[in-house]
C-alpha positions in Angstrom: -3.1 65.6 -46.6 -1.4 65.2 -50.1 2.3 64.4 -49.6 5.1 63.7 -51.6 8.0 61.6 -51.0 11.0 61.2 -52.5 13.5 58.4 -50.9 11.9 55.4 -51.2 14.8 53.2 -49.6 15.4 51.4 -46.4 14.2 53.9 -44.1 11.7 55.7 -46.8 9.7 52.9 -48.0 8.4 52.1 -44.4 8.3 55.6 -43.6 5.9 56.4 -46.7 3.9 53.1 -46.1 3.2 54.6 -42.5 1.8 57.8 -44.1 -0.3 55.7 -46.4 -1.6 53.7 -43.5 -2.5 56.9 -41.9 -5.1 57.8 -44.7 -2.9 60.2 -46.5 -2.5 60.4 -50.3 1.0 59.9 -51.6 2.8 61.2 -54.9 5.9 59.2 -54.9 8.9 59.8 -57.6 12.0 57.4 -58.1 9.8 54.2 -57.0 11.7 50.8 -58.0 10.2 47.5 -58.1 11.1 46.9 -54.2 8.8 50.0 -53.6 6.0 48.3 -55.9 4.0 47.7 -52.7 3.4 51.5 -52.0 1.8 51.5 -55.6 -0.4 48.9 -54.6 -1.6 50.0 -51.3 -2.8 53.5 -53.1 0.4 55.4 -53.9 0.5 57.4 -57.0 4.1 57.3 -58.8 5.0 60.6 -60.7 7.8 60.8 -63.4 9.6 63.8 -61.5 10.3 65.8 -58.5 8.7 68.8 -59.8 4.8 66.8 -60.6 5.6 65.3 -57.0 5.5 69.3 -56.0 2.8 69.8 -58.0 0.4 67.1 -56.9 1.2 67.7 -53.2 0.9 69.9 -50.1 3.9 68.6 -48.5 7.3 67.2 -50.5 9.3 64.7 -47.9 13.0 63.6 -48.9 14.8 61.2 -47.1 17.9 60.9 -49.3 21.1 59.7 -48.5 23.5 62.2 -48.9 24.0 65.8 -49.5 24.5 65.9 -53.5 21.0 63.7 -53.7 19.2 66.2 -52.1 20.5 69.1 -54.4 19.6 67.2 -57.1 16.1 66.2 -56.0 15.4 70.0 -55.1 17.1 72.0 -58.1 18.2 69.4 -60.8 16.1 69.2 -64.1 13.0 68.9 -63.4 13.6 69.0 -59.2 10.9 69.7 -56.8 11.4 73.2 -56.7 10.4 73.7 -60.5 6.8 72.2 -59.5 6.6 74.3 -56.1 3.6 76.9 -55.3 4.1 79.4 -52.7 2.7 78.4 -49.4 4.0 74.4 -49.9 5.9 72.8 -47.5 9.6 71.1 -47.9 10.9 68.6 -45.4 13.9 67.1 -45.7 14.4 63.9 -43.1 18.0 63.4 -44.6 21.4 63.5 -43.0 23.1 65.7 -44.6 25.6 68.8 -44.6 24.1 71.5 -42.0 25.7 73.9 -43.8 24.0 72.8 -46.9 20.5 72.7 -45.4 20.8 76.5 -44.4 21.4 77.3 -48.5 18.9 74.7 -49.5 15.9 76.1 -47.1 16.9 79.4 -48.4 16.3 79.2 -52.0 13.1 77.3 -51.3 12.3 80.0 -48.8 12.9 82.4 -51.9 9.9 80.7 -54.1 7.6 81.8 -51.1 7.8 78.3 -49.5 8.5 76.8 -46.5 11.3 74.3 -45.3 12.0 72.0 -42.0 15.0 70.2 -42.0 14.4 66.8 -39.6 16.9 64.2 -39.8 15.9 61.1 -38.1 17.3 58.6 -35.5 16.6 54.9 -35.2 17.2 53.3 -38.4 15.4 50.7 -40.4 13.8 48.8 -37.1 12.7 52.3 -36.2 11.3 53.0 -39.3 9.4 49.9 -39.5 8.1 50.4 -36.2 7.2 53.8 -36.7 9.3 54.9 -33.4 12.2 57.0 -35.4 13.4 60.4 -33.4 12.9 63.0 -35.7 15.2 66.4 -34.8 13.5 69.7 -36.4 15.3 72.7 -37.5 13.1 75.5 -38.7 10.5 78.2 -37.6 8.0 76.7 -34.8 4.6 77.8 -36.7 5.9 75.6 -39.6 6.5 72.8 -37.5 3.2 73.0 -35.9 2.0 73.2 -39.6 3.8 69.8 -40.3 
């Protein structure tokens, strides 16, 4: 699949690498020098969240806090500005459930789908591909993901 991934920190970086290793085509935004290994593995850097959304079928977020998710989704040139109907946003950040419901409604109003999928397991779990993922969303969208 063509997957966008935004949030290449301590947990996001190994998660993105596992997706590349599984054969997915990755589009990344906010790539810092520490994440250049992902580009060497075949991922593509994008200049904005909107460009990631235009390039990918699914966009995954792995960000530190609620304001970060809101900015990446809805800020200037954010993910929402590049979504086409039918695309899927999966937020794996551990953020405010009230904000998550609002973000989901705003993405769904664009004709897209949204899953809330925070993870547990930390850096060790991310590196070992053994994270526990707690998913909230429609069952058919979960099956698609």
